[in-house]
N, C-alpha and C positions, 0 to 999 in steps of 0.2 A: 362403497359397499352396495349401493343400489344397482350399479351396473353389473356387479358380480352376481347379485341375486337374480337379476334378469337373465344373465348368461346361464345360470344353473337351472332356474325354474321355467323360463319361457323359451330359451334356445336349446334346452336339454344338453348342456355341456356339463356332465356330471361332476367332475373333479376340478372345477375352476376355483382358483384361490387368488387372493389379492394381498400384497404387502405394500402398504403406503399407496402409491399409484401404479404399482407394477403387478400385472396379472400373470399368473402362471398355472400350468396344468400339464397333463400328459395326453398323448394320443398314440394310437398304434402306428408303427413305422410304415405300414402299408397304406395307411389312410392319408395319402398326399393329394393335394388339389393344386392345380396350376392357378396362381394368383399373382398379378403384377409382375409377370415374367419369371416367377420362381415356383418351385414345388414346395408347398408348406403344409403342415398338418391341417386336416380338415376342420377340426374344432377351432383352431387358431384363426383360420380364414373366416369361419362363421362369425367369430367374435369381432374381427376387423370389419367385416361387412356391416355388422350391427353398429359399430362405432361410426362408420361412414354415414349410415342412414340417419343417425342422430347428430351428425356433425361434431363428433368428439375427436379432437385432433390426436394424432399419434405419428411417430416417426418410423418409417420403414426399416431403417438400420437397427432399431431396437427390437424388432419382431424376430427374435432368435428362436431357433429350434435345433435339436440334435441330441446326441448321446452325452456330449460334454458341453456344459454352458458355464460362462463366467457370471456369477451372481455375487453382488456386493464385494467383488475382488477375489472371491474364491472360485476355484474350478470344481464344479460339481459333475461327477461322472455317474450317470444313472445306471450304466451297465456294471461298473465295478462296485457301485455303492460306496463311493468315496468322495471326500471333500479335501481339496489340497490347494497349495499355492504354486504358481508357476515358478520356473527357475529365476526369472528376472525379479520377481517379487521377493524371493528368498535372498537373492544377492543384495537387493536394496535394503532389506531388513538387517542383514548382517553388517552392511556398510554403515547404516545408521547407528547400530549398537557400538561399532568400533569408533565412530566419530564422537558419540556421547562419552565413551570412556576416555577418549583422547582430548577432551576439553581442556584448554590451557588452565593450569592451576588446579586441575581435577575438581572444579567446583562449578558445575553448570547452574544456571538460574532455575528457580522452581518451575517456570514455564517449560523449560526443556525437559525437566524431570517428568512433568505431567504429560508432555507430548510423547516421551519415550514409553511411559507407563501405558498410555492409551493405545499406542501403536502395537506394543507387545501384547497387550490384552486382546486386541483384535486378532493378531496373527496366531495367538495361542488357542483360538477357537478350533484350529485344525491340528493342534499339538498340545492337547490338554494336560498331558503328563509333564509339560514344561512350566505349568502355572506356579508351582512352588518357587521357581526362580524369581518371581516378581515380589515375593514376600518382603525381602529386605529393601527393595526399591520403594515399595509403598510405606513400609515402616519408617524409612528415612524422610519421606514427604509428610508424614502424619503431623497434623497440627500447624503446618506452615501455611501462611495466608498471603504473603507478599510475593507476587509473581516474578519480580526481578531480584528476589533474595537469592544469594548464592548458597548452594548446599554442597558440602564436600562429599565426594565419593569415597566411602569407607571400604575396607577390605572385604566385608561380607557382600556388599552390593557388587563390587568389582568381580569377585569370584563367581557369583550367580550369573552376572551378565556375560562374563567370558565363557561360561559353560554353554550358553545358548548358541553362539555362532558356530561352535564345533558340532553341536548336536542337531540343530534344526535342519541343515541341508541334507542330513542322512535320514531323518525320521519324520518329516512333516507330512502328515496325511491322517485323516480320520476315516475309518470304514464303518458304515452302519451295519454291514453284514460281513462276517469273516467266514468264508466258505470252507476254511480248513477245519472248522469245528463240527460241521454236520453236512450230510449229503441230502439231496432232494428227497430221497425215499424216507428219510427220518423226519421230514417236515410235515408230519401229520398232526391232526388236532385230537 
């Protein structure tokens, strides 16, 4: 928090933010500075020079910039105003759902149910209209405490989870702005 405050108030980096130990912000595409063999956004370079000055360690490969960035596993596209999963992540998610449903005896242990629920809950951040498909999964886990207890997959859970692999690959993405609803000339205050 203190380093972020210093960045904003002493280094004049206006829109600097921090999540846990990850700093992020924006800069104009034309404000590039040559630093450590690469052209990087000027405000980012300013922050890294400050970190070097106070001996705060950081990894060069983690100093990303561009129109599209991978943030906590999601692809954030600033130009399109969208957050999505890449093709490999979607395939992995679909594969995990299918493996869960194909558990021998149709009775995964509670730990597997919790893993599936958490994984889907994370993925559905970019597919919020798919969240109702988790209702039966969570209802089936409710009140269960023993992580190695087997829980049978009923028809309702199976139906909801089978719907996701057919729908997610076609629809996964959240847009913070939908340009089809208004044009720039209508964006007045």
